[in-house]
C-alpha positions in Angstrom: 0.0 0.0 0.0 1.1 3.5 -0.7 0.3 7.0 0.8 -0.1 9.3 -2.2 -0.5 12.8 -1.7 -0.1 15.3 -4.6 2.2 18.3 -4.2 3.1 21.0 -6.6 6.6 22.4 -6.2 7.2 26.2 -6.0 10.0 26.4 -8.5 8.6 28.6 -11.1 5.4 29.9 -12.8 2.8 27.1 -12.9 -0.9 27.2 -13.9 -3.5 24.6 -13.9 -7.2 24.1 -14.8 -9.6 21.3 -14.7 -11.9 19.9 -17.3 -15.6 19.5 -16.3 -15.2 15.6 -16.2 -12.4 16.0 -13.7 -12.7 16.8 -10.0 -11.4 20.4 -9.8 -8.6 21.0 -7.4 -8.2 24.7 -7.7 -10.4 27.4 -6.3 -9.6 31.1 -5.6 -8.8 30.3 -1.9 -6.9 27.2 -2.6 -9.1 25.5 0.0 -8.1 22.0 -0.9 -4.4 22.6 -0.3 -1.9 23.5 2.4 1.2 25.5 1.8 4.8 24.7 2.9 7.7 27.1 2.3 11.3 26.6 3.2 14.0 29.1 4.1 14.2 32.5 2.2 17.2 32.9 0.0 19.8 35.2 1.3 19.5 37.4 -1.6 16.2 38.6 -0.3 15.1 40.4 2.8 11.8 39.6 4.7 10.9 41.9 7.6 10.7 40.0 10.9 12.5 36.9 9.4 15.4 36.0 11.7 18.1 34.1 10.0 20.5 31.5 11.5 24.3 31.7 11.9 24.8 30.0 8.5 22.6 29.6 5.5 21.9 25.9 6.5 20.6 27.2 9.8 18.0 29.6 8.3 14.6 28.7 9.5 11.7 27.6 7.3 8.6 29.8 6.8 6.7 26.7 7.4 3.0 25.6 7.1 0.5 28.0 5.6 2.9 31.0 6.1 3.3 32.8 2.7 4.3 36.4 3.4 5.8 36.8 -0.1 2.7 35.5 -1.9 4.6 32.7 -3.6 1.3 30.7 -4.2 -1.6 32.7 -5.5 -4.6 32.3 -7.9 -5.8 34.3 -10.9 -8.9 34.1 -13.1 -8.3 33.5 -16.7 -10.9 32.8 -19.3 -13.3 32.0 -16.6 -11.0 29.5 -14.9 -8.9 29.5 -11.7 -5.2 29.5 -12.5 -2.5 28.8 -10.0 0.5 31.2 -10.1 3.8 30.3 -8.4 6.5 33.0 -8.2 9.2 30.6 -7.1 10.9 33.2 -4.9 10.9 30.7 -2.1 11.2 27.0 -2.6 8.2 25.0 -1.3 5.1 23.0 -2.2 1.2 23.1 -2.2 0.0 19.7 -0.9 -3.5 18.4 -1.3 -5.4 18.1 2.0 -7.0 15.0 0.7 -5.0 11.7 -0.1 -5.5 10.2 -3.6 -4.7 6.6 -4.0 -5.5 5.8 -7.7 -6.0 8.9 -9.8 -5.7 10.6 -13.2 -4.2 14.1 -12.8 -4.4 16.4 -15.7 -3.1 20.0 -15.7 -1.9 22.6 -18.0 1.4 24.4 -17.3 3.5 27.2 -18.8 6.6 29.2 -17.5 6.6 33.0 -16.9 9.6 35.3 -17.5 10.6 36.0 -13.8 13.6 34.1 -12.3 14.9 34.2 -8.7 18.0 33.3 -6.9 19.5 30.7 -6.8 18.2 29.9 -10.3 18.6 33.2 -12.2 20.9 31.6 -14.8 19.4 28.1 -14.8 16.5 26.7 -16.7 13.0 27.2 -15.1 12.0 24.4 -12.9 8.9 23.0 -11.3 7.5 19.6 -10.5 4.6 17.4 -9.4 5.1 15.2 -6.3 3.2 12.0 -6.0 3.0 9.2 -3.4 4.2 11.6 -0.7 4.9 10.3 2.8 6.0 11.8 6.0 6.5 15.4 7.0 7.0 18.5 5.1 10.6 19.6 4.5 12.3 16.2 4.5 14.1 17.1 1.3 16.5 20.1 2.0 13.8 21.6 4.2 11.5 22.1 1.1 9.7 19.0 0.0 8.1 15.8 1.2 9.5 12.3 0.6 8.0 11.5 -2.7 8.3 10.6 -6.3 8.7 13.6 -8.7 7.3 14.2 -12.1 9.9 16.7 -13.2 8.4 19.9 -14.8 11.6 21.6 -16.0 12.4 23.3 -19.2 13.5 20.7 -21.7 12.9 17.9 -19.2 9.1 17.6 -18.5 8.4 14.0 -17.5 11.7 13.0 -16.0 11.5 11.0 -12.8 13.3 12.3 -9.7 13.6 10.4 -6.4 13.1 12.5 -3.3 14.6 11.2 0.1 15.3 7.6 -0.9 12.6 6.9 -3.4 13.0 3.8 -5.5 11.1 2.5 -8.6 11.3 -0.1 -11.3 11.2 1.2 -15.0 12.0 -0.1 -18.4 15.0 2.0 -19.3 18.2 2.0 -21.1 21.6 3.5 -20.2 23.8 5.6 -22.2 27.2 4.2 -21.2 29.0 7.5 -22.2 27.2 9.5 -19.5 25.4 6.9 -17.4 22.1 8.5 -18.5 19.1 6.4 -17.7 16.4 7.0 -20.3 12.8 5.6 -20.3 12.5 3.1 -23.1 9.4 0.9 -23.3 11.3 -1.7 -25.3 14.0 -2.1 -22.6 14.0 -4.4 -19.6 12.6 -3.6 -16.3 15.4 -2.1 -14.1 15.4 -0.8 -10.5 16.3 2.9 -10.3 17.3 5.1 -7.4 18.4 8.2 -9.4 16.9 10.3 -12.2 15.2 8.7 -15.2 15.2 11.0 -18.2 12.1 11.2 -20.4 11.7 9.0 -23.4 12.5 10.1 -27.0 8.8 10.6 -28.1 8.9 14.1 -26.6 7.0 17.2 -27.7 7.4 20.1 -25.2 5.9 23.4 -26.2 8.2 26.5 -26.4 8.6 28.5 -23.2 5.5 30.7 -22.6 3.1 28.2 -24.2 0.8 25.7 -22.4 1.9 22.1 -22.0 -0.7 19.4 -21.1 0.7 17.3 -18.3 -1.0 14.1 -17.1 -0.2 11.5 -14.4 -2.1 8.2 -14.2 -1.4 6.4 -10.9 -2.6 3.0 -9.9 -1.4 1.0 -6.8 1.9 2.6 -6.6 2.6 2.6 -10.4 2.5 5.8 -12.5 2.5 6.9 -16.1 3.7 10.4 -17.0 2.3 11.9 -20.3 3.2 15.3 -22.0 1.0 16.7 -24.7 -0.6 13.3 -25.4 2.5 11.3 -25.4 3.9 8.9 -22.8 7.3 10.1 -21.6 7.9 7.9 -18.6 6.6 5.0 -16.6 7.5 4.0 -13.0 6.5 0.8 -11.2 6.5 -0.5 -7.7 7.1 2.9 -6.0 8.9 2.4 -2.6 11.4 4.1 -0.3 14.6 3.3 1.5 13.9 2.8 5.2 16.3 5.5 5.9 17.9 8.1 3.7 21.3 9.7 2.9 20.5 13.3 3.7 21.7 16.3 1.6 24.4 18.6 3.0 25.3 22.1 2.0 23.3 24.5 -0.2 19.7 23.3 -0.8 19.7 24.3 -4.5 23.0 22.5 -5.1 21.3 19.4 -3.6 18.3 19.7 -5.9 20.5 20.0 -9.0 23.4 17.7 -8.2 22.9 15.9 -4.9 20.5 13.3 -6.1 23.0 12.2 -8.8 25.2 10.8 -6.1 26.5 7.3 -6.4 25.0 4.4 -4.6 26.3 4.3 -1.0 29.1 1.9 -0.3 27.2 0.1 2.3 24.0 -1.9 1.4 20.8 -0.1 2.4 17.9 -2.2 3.7 14.5 -1.6 1.9 10.9 -1.8 3.3 7.5 -1.1 1.8 5.9 2.2 2.4 3.8 2.3 5.6 0.1 2.9 5.5 -1.2 6.3 6.4 -3.8 6.8 9.0 -6.3 7.8 6.3 -5.6 4.7 4.4 -6.0 2.5 7.5 -9.3 4.2 8.2 -10.5 3.8 4.7 -9.7 0.1 4.7 -11.5 -0.5 8.1 -14.6 1.3 6.8 -14.7 -1.0 3.8 -14.2 -4.1 6.0 -17.0 -2.9 8.4 -18.1 -6.0 10.6 -15.1 -8.2 9.8 -12.8 -9.2 12.4 -9.3 -7.5 12.6 -6.2 -9.7 12.6 -2.6 -8.6 12.8 0.0 -10.5 10.7 3.6 -10.4 11.8 6.4 -10.1 9.1 6.9 -13.8 9.5 3.3 -14.2 8.2 2.3 -15.6 11.6 -1.2 -14.2 12.7 -1.5 -12.8 16.3 -4.3 -14.2 18.4 -7.7 -12.9 17.3 -8.5 -11.7 20.8 -6.2 -8.6 20.7 -7.2 -5.3 22.3 -6.2 -1.8 20.9 -5.1 -0.1 24.1 -3.4 3.1 23.0 -3.7 5.5 20.1 -0.7 7.9 20.3 1.0 10.6 18.2 4.8 10.4 18.5 6.9 13.4 17.5 10.6 12.7 17.8 13.3 15.4 17.6 16.8 14.1 17.3 20.3 14.9 16.0 21.9 12.3 13.6 25.5 11.3 13.7 26.4 14.1 11.3 25.0 16.7 13.6 21.7 17.6 11.7 18.7 18.3 13.7 15.7 16.1 12.4 12.1 15.4 13.2 9.9 12.4 12.7 6.2 11.9 13.5 3.9 8.8 13.4 0.6 7.4 14.8 1.5 4.5 17.1 -1.1 1.9 18.2 -0.5 -0.4 21.2 -2.2 -3.7 21.1 -2.5 -6.2 23.9 -3.4 -9.8 24.1 -5.5 -10.5 27.3 -6.9 -13.7 28.7 -10.4 -13.1 27.4 -10.0 -15.4 24.4 -13.6 -14.8 23.2 -12.9 -11.1 22.6 -12.9 -9.8 19.0 -12.4 -6.4 17.6 -14.2 -5.6 14.4 -13.1 -3.2 11.7 -15.9 -0.8 12.6 -15.0 -0.8 16.3 -11.3 -0.2 15.5 -12.4 2.8 13.2 -14.3 4.2 16.2 -11.2 3.9 18.4 -9.1 5.7 15.9 -11.8 8.4 15.6 -11.4 9.2 19.3 -7.8 9.9 18.8 -8.4 12.2 15.6 -7.9 15.4 17.6 -4.8 14.3 19.1 -3.2 12.9 16.0 -3.9 16.1 13.9 -3.1 14.7 10.6 -4.5 11.8 8.6 -1.1 11.6 6.7 0.8 10.2 9.6 2.4 6.7 8.9 0.8 4.1 11.3 2.8 1.7 13.3 1.9 -1.0 16.0 3.5 -1.7 19.3 3.1 -5.3 20.3 4.8 -8.1 22.3 6.0 -10.6 19.7 7.3 -12.0 22.0 9.3 -8.9 23.0 8.0 -5.4 22.9 8.5 -4.4 19.3 7.2 -1.7 16.8 6.0 -2.7 13.4 4.8 -0.5 10.5 1.5 -1.5 8.9 2.3 -2.0 5.4 -0.8 -3.6 3.7 -4.4 -4.8 4.3 -6.1 -7.9 3.0 -9.9 -8.6 3.2 -11.7 -12.0 2.9 -15.2 -12.8 3.9 -14.7 -13.0 7.6 -11.6 -10.9 8.5 -9.4 -8.0 7.6 -5.7 -8.8 8.0 -3.3 -5.9 8.8 0.2 -7.0 7.6 3.1 -5.8 9.7 6.4 -4.9 8.2 10.0 -4.6 9.7 11.7 -1.5 10.7 15.5 -1.0 10.2 18.1 1.3 11.7 20.5 3.2 9.5 23.0 5.9 9.5 21.4 9.1 8.2 24.8 10.9 7.6 26.8 8.3 5.7 28.4 10.9 3.6 29.8 12.4 6.8 30.5 9.2 8.7 31.8 7.1 5.9 34.1 9.0 3.5 33.9 8.0 -0.1 37.2 6.0 0.0 35.7 3.6 2.4 34.3 0.9 0.3 34.1 -2.0 2.8 33.0 -2.3 6.3 36.4 -3.6 7.4 37.8 -0.3 6.3 36.0 1.5 9.1 38.9 1.2 11.6 40.7 3.6 13.9 42.4 6.3 12.0 40.5 5.5 8.8 38.6 8.8 8.9 35.2 7.1 9.7 33.1 8.4 12.5 
């Protein structure tokens, strides 16, 4: 299961309008969206904005705080059009989650450019399958899969914060450029996939029609009626290698870094609270069962004893301050073996905690004794005639600052010895 949220990056002028057969996402008040803006570039002053000691320490503007009017709407030919100045990097994110969808929008770039991209091509993007908190990527964007909207590169796929996909692609050995090719074999990708050769972008200033078809974690990117990229089996690393230094440099170059020298453990994307509630509502009177990663089912007479929001603030081994939030459910196996919890009852328990949880986008994890006290993410649901099974996954630990703790010259674990330069 995936948690897809849609997000539009604030990296250039962008406009969209919906056809009558589509569900319109834009209105003059942007009432179906929330705004997130990162730090203000040091080329610009903002009254009341207190900067940090270094650019990397500058605070984000944060949620629904847009003093520079980066995201606004206009009326054009009777339609609401979104305008993004791009002066501050950030995103609009839908308040509602969309699992399987067809997104259709029209886009064009305006003439204005801002630091740090005054000499670069104009850039934008559409993020799908978003998970976690705002600002995970360089303080600007959510963990997600990006449909690139950049001059000359509309339809490229970019991974944000450890995103991984499978795609039919070929590689140009001269530059190691991965290009979407429907005739090539399916290959796992953790770095940019360039659009295919059947490419028909309009000149700058003219409207392009961009479409994204998403189904069960797969997606098709189309530009002006032509398929330009296909991604399958969207997933994420359990932990990421975080960017360091200038955010714009990370956006343009950081995601081209080589595969880390030490293997990364992978895990499926956890269900969001909203996805769990939707699954329970569909299951209604069925009995809820929990399935361990070993495929062993826990006893059917479990109780849900806690619904909690966990907000963790921590410093990684590279010295970067981080945050992480989740919805944690505690389950308990008592001696009342006749007890059963139905999907409808489970949904009622979650509803009681809605005010505390605050966001339906939180990933959901379960605390259980199996046989020791452990925490498992809920990664999928299965429904049959009598029960709904919540499949539990495995969490992994990882170094979040491998580029700091493990210099590039260390290619083997045995090289991490005293005096080697490792952490």
